[in-house]
N, C-alpha and C positions, 0 to 999 in steps of 0.2 A: 722599384716595382710597387705599385699600390696593390692593395686587396682587390681580387677578382669580384666582379658583379654577376648577378644571375643573368643579366641581359647581354653579356659579352659572348661572343662567338668565336672570337679570336684573341690570341694573347700576343702582344707586340713586344718583343725583345728590345730593350734600349741600353746604351753604352751607360755603364755605372757612373762615370764621372761627369759626362755632358749631357744625358739624356737623348742622344742621337739615336735614331731609329736603326736597329740591325736587322730585323726581319720579323716575320710573323708566323705563328702555328695555330692550327685549329685546336680550340678547347674542346675537351670531351666531357660530356655530361655523364652522369652515372650510368644511364642507359647505353651510351656509347662505349664506356669502359666494359661493361659486361658483354657487349657484342664483340669487342675486340678480344676478350678473353675467351669467348665462344669459338671465335675464328682459330686462336691459337691453340685452343684444345682440339678442333677438327684437325689442325695440322700435325698434331703431336704424334699419333701412330706412325705415319709415314717417315717423320724425321727421325723417331726413335729406331726404325728399321732400316734407315740408311747406314751403311757400312761406317764404322768408327773413322777409318783413314779418310773417307770422303767428308765427313762432318768436321774433322781436324783441319783438313786442306782448306776448307771455306773458312774457318775461322783464322787461320794462318794468312790467307789472302786478305782478310779484312785488316788484320793487324799491319801487313805491309802497306795496305792503302792508307791506313792512318799515318803512317810515318811519310809515306810520299805527299801526302797533304798536309804535312805538319805546319806549314808556314799558315795556311788558312786556319787550322784548328788553334794553333797558339794566338794569333790575333784575336780570335772569339774569346779564348779564355782570358785574355788580358781586358778586353773591351766589355765583355758581358758580365764577367766575375770579378774583376779587380786585381787578377793576379800580375806579378811582375814577370818580364819576359823568361827569366831562368826557371821559376816556378812552372810556368807554362810549358817551356821546353821539357822539363822533366816529366810533367804529367802526361803529355802526348807519348813519349817513349816508353814511359812506365806503363801506360794503359796499353800499348801494343805488346808489352812483355807479359802482361797479365793475360791477354788473349792467347798468346804463345804457350803460355802455362797451361791455360785449360787444354789446349791442343794437345799438349804432351800427356795429360791425363788420360784423354780418350785413348791414346795410343799405347800408354803403358799403365793401366788400370791398378797394378799392384799385384801382391802375392795372393796365390790361390787360397781358397779356404780350406782347412783341414777336412778329411773325409768323415763320413757318418761312422758312428759306433758301430752299427750293424754291418757285418761284413757281406751280407747277402742283399744289401740295398744299396745302389748306387745313388749318388748325390751330386747334383749340379747347383751350386751356389755361386750367384753372380750378382753384382751391382747393376741395377736397372735404373732408367730416368724415372723421375716423379711425375712427369707430365708437364703442366705449365707452372713456370716460375714467375711470380710477381716480384718486381725489382723497384724499389723506391729509392732514389738518391738524392742527396743534398746538393747545394749550389758550391760548396768550397772546394770540392775536386770532382766535378761533375763527369769528366771523361774517365778518370782513374777508377772511381768508386763504382761507376757502373760496369767498367770492363771487368772488375775483379769477379763479378756475379756472371756476367755475359759470357766471358770465356769459358769457364768450366760448365756452366749450365748448358749452353749451346753444344759444345763439344761432346759433353756426355750423353746428348740426346734429347734434352728438354727443349720445349718451346718457351718463349719468354714475353711477358707483357711488361714493358719498361714505362715507368713514370718519372721523367726529371723534374727537378725543381722548378716552379714558375720564374725564379730568377734567370735561370740557366737553360732554357728550353732548346737553344740552338747547339751549344757545346755538350749538353747533356743528353741530347736526343737526335737532333737532325744529322749529326755527324755520324752516329752509328747507323741510322737508317741508309744513308747513302753508301757508307763504306760496306756494309753486310750485302745490299743490293748489288752493288757492282762485283762483290766476291762470289756472287751465285747463290746466296742464300734463298730457298724457296719461299714462295709468298706466305705471309701469316706466321712463318717460324718465329720472326721478331715482330711484335706489334708495339708501337709507341703510342702512349696516350699523355695529354697534357691537362693540368688542372692544379687545384690546391687540395684542401683537405677532403673535400667531397669526392674528388676523383680518386684520391688516395685510399678512402674508405670503400669506395666502389671495387677497387682492385682488390683489397684484402678480403672483402666478402664475396667476391665473383664465386659461384660454385665451380667454375672450371680450373681455378687457380689451386693447386696442390700445396704450393709453398711460397712464403713471402720472404724476401731478403730486403731488410731495412736498415738503411744507415740515416742516422739523425738524431734528434734530441732524445733525451730520456723520457720526457713527459710523453711525447707521441710514441715512443717504443713501447712504453708500458700499456698504452691502449691497444696498440696493434697485437702486442703479445696476449693481452686478454682476449681480444676477438678470436686470433688464431687457435688459443687454447679451447675456447668454446666451440669452434668449428673443426677441432681436431686437425689443424693443419700445421704442417712443420712450419717453424719460423727462425730465422737467424736475425739476431738484432745487433748492431754495432752502434753504441750510443755514445754518450759524452764521455768526458775525461777530466779529472782534477788531478792531473799527472805530477809526480814528485820527481825532481832532479836532486839527487843527494850528492853534495860535494864534499869530499873528504879533506882532512888536513894536510895530505901529502901531495896536492896538486899543483901544478904550474898555474898560478891565480890568473895570468892573462889568457892562457889557452881554456881554462875552464869557463871564464867569462864569455869569451867568444863563442864556445859551444852553448852556453846558456842563452846568449843573445839569438842564436840560430833556432834553437829549440822553442823558444818564447815567441819570437816576432816574425818568423817566416810566415807568409801570407797573412799578415796583420794579427797573428795568433788565433786565426779562424780555422784551427785544425783540432780535430779531437784528441790527436797525441801530443798537442803543445804542452811545453814545459811551464805549468802555471805556478807550481809551488817549488821555490828553490830552498832546500834545506841544507844549510851549510854549517860545517863545524865551526864552533865559536872561535878557535884558534886563527881562522883565516875569514871571518864573516865580515868584518869591517872592510878588509882588503878587497874581498869579493864583491861586495855590495858597491863599492867605489868603481872597480874595474866595470862590473856589469852595467852600471848607470852610464859609465862613459861610452861603452858600446853602444847602448841603446840611444842615447842622445846623438850619436854621431850617424845614425842611420838616416838616409834622405826620404823625406816624405813627400809624395806627390802622385801626379797622374803617370802611371806606368806606361801608358801607351804613347805619351808625347815627352817624356823625360826619362832620365836615368834612375827614377825613384826605386828606392829598396823596400819602402812601405807604401802600399796603395790604398785605396779607400776601404772603409768599412762597408759591408754588403748593402746596408740601407740606414735610413734615419731613425727607425725604431731601435735597431741593434746599436747605434751610435749613442743613442739616449741610455740604453740599457748599461752599457760600458761605463759612460759618464757616471750614472748614479751609483754604480758599484764602487768606483773609486771616491766619490764623495763620501759614501757610507763608510768606506775602510777608513778614511782619514778622521772622520768624526768618530770613530771607534778607537783611534789611537795609532793607526798606521802612519809611518813617516814617508810622505811623498818625496822621492829622490830625484826623479826626473819625469817629465811628461805631465799627464793629468789635465792638459787643457785642449779640448776638442777643437777642431779646425774643419768643420763639415766640408766635404764628406769624410775627412781624415781624422784619425786619433793618433796621437804620437805615441811611440813606445813609451810605456809607463812602467816605472819600478817603484814598489811600495816596500819599505823596509820595516823591520821590528814588528812584522805580523806575528800574532800569537793564534794558537788553535781556538782561542774564544772569540775570535773575529769571524764574521760571515764569509768575508773574502777568502779565508782559509779553506772553506768547505763548499762554497758555490762557485760553479764554473762560469768564468766570466769570458765569453767567447769573443775575444779581442786582444789587442796588443798590451796586456797587463800581466805583470809578473810579480810575485811577491817573495821575499826573502825572509826566512825565519832561522834562527840559529839553533844548534843543538849541541850537547856536551860530549856524548859518547855514542858509540854504534847502536847501542840497544836503543837510546831515545830517537835516534834517527829513524830506526825501523818502526818504532811506536808511532812517530809523526807521519811517516809515509803512510802508514796502514790506517790512520785516523781519517778515514774518508769513506763515503758510501760508494764512490766510484772504484773501479779497479781495471783500468785500460792498460797503460803503459807506464813504466817507471825507468830510471836510469841511475847509475851510481858512476859519478866522475872520480876517478882515481888512478894512481900509478901502481897500486898494490892490487894485481888482480885477484890473488887468492882472497884477500880482504873483501874486495867487491863483490866477488862472486858469492861468498858466505852471506853478505848482507842481501844481495840480490835474490838468493832463493828464499829469503824469508819475507819478501814484499808481495803483499796480496794484490796480484794484478794478473793480466793475461800475458804480458811481454815485458821482460826486464832487459836493459842494455848495461853492459859494464864498459867503462872507458868510453862512453858515449853520452849524447843526449836522447831525447825521447823520440824525436820524430825520425824514425827509420822504416824504409819500406823495402820489403823483398817478397816478390810474389811466390817464392818457392817455401816460404816458411809460413807455419800457422799464424794466424793473428785474430785476436778477438778479446773482449774483456768480460769481467764478472761484476756482480753486484749491479750498480747504477749504470755501469758501462755496458752490458749486454749480457747474453747467455752462452757465453763460451765462443772458442774459435770456430768460425765458419768459413774462413778464407784462407787460402795459401796452402800449399803442400797437399798432404793427403786429407787434411781438414775440408778441402773444397770437395773432393771425391765423396767424403762422407756426408757433407751437406747437401750436395745436389743429386744424389743417387740414394737408392734404398736396397736392401737386401732382397733378393728372390731365392727360394729354394725349390728345386724340382727333384723328386726322387723317383727312382724306377725299380720295381720289383719284377724279376723275370725268372720262373713264370708268375703270374698274378698269385697273390697270397690267398690263401684259404683261412677262413675263421669258423669257430664252432656254431655261431649263431648269427 
């Protein structure tokens, strides 16, 4: 996908490997984005007044329709975004689960608020919708990452203005429009706009938008957070990750290496949760590096639509160049290239860099591609220090057979989510998810975190008879 030009009126989606046209969508000028936000704002009061059970039922029907149309959705995810079929299958069904989770929140909003201190004043304290929620999603999981905002936002009574990434306008936008329309969602409760940074900026600044849910790069997230802060809008930011997988000395090395390969190379490493830094106990570091590199080199690279490839294409030429440059720089700084490292456009092979130290740029900079580094540590304290030596704080994992030891380490890792006895790429709609530092502003998705993110408190007190005052 090339950069959009001011003269374009439509965006053509093309297959990532062949360039074959897949469909077109209308591009939205900033004025059209503002108009779409205004329509969503006008629809908001009636939708908020719709009974929660009715809203939840519509969201659940949309989830059912996504699953019924899974074959079409999966093909789009493969061809438009470069997913392998297994990843596409997971994404469709997990997106449906995210919608169903939102419906459950609407039906079971949680425990009541404690009563007022004044026994002569009754208080009704409720969570109410915010109004219009602006949702900006990336290309790597366009269906899933949209659904985790759409499900709770819509079910809890908000209207939504959705902007998919220009790389994935069909799988990140059109699929939702069709599913929700057929599920009975009233007009303008879900508005979809298409475009690049100008459309995104217009969405964030639209007066009718009360909240922005953004998933994407840290650089763009900082800009959106600054604008939302100035405009006093609520914002949920889920950004990048330089995630650490800590491998202890008690592991089955082959099992650990397989988990590491999954965490690092699923969807070409183009996942915010990908295991980028493998911190391995020195006692097993060499054995682990060898096994990890062997697993990486065995992965089949190719067109996921026309072959049984396990590693598909990198999203575009610019990103392919970025990945290649990062690997070259790491080697120049002293990293050892164990496997991979040679681009085969539009593919980049799974790449393992060993002997990486915290002085190297690749230890700190997120390489959004199939590149993993290995760094040895001597004891648990050093592992914790290395894991926390990052501006990012999204996910982490401790691979170990000693659960208490792993939990002790895990509780000291500075991030939003930590997994013990597993790798870093784990998704569960019922659990809070979000990062800190350069990875975001805390959990805004999953479990009660979604309820808190997409609603606000409203307090109504009643005094009977009316209170009297001395002046």
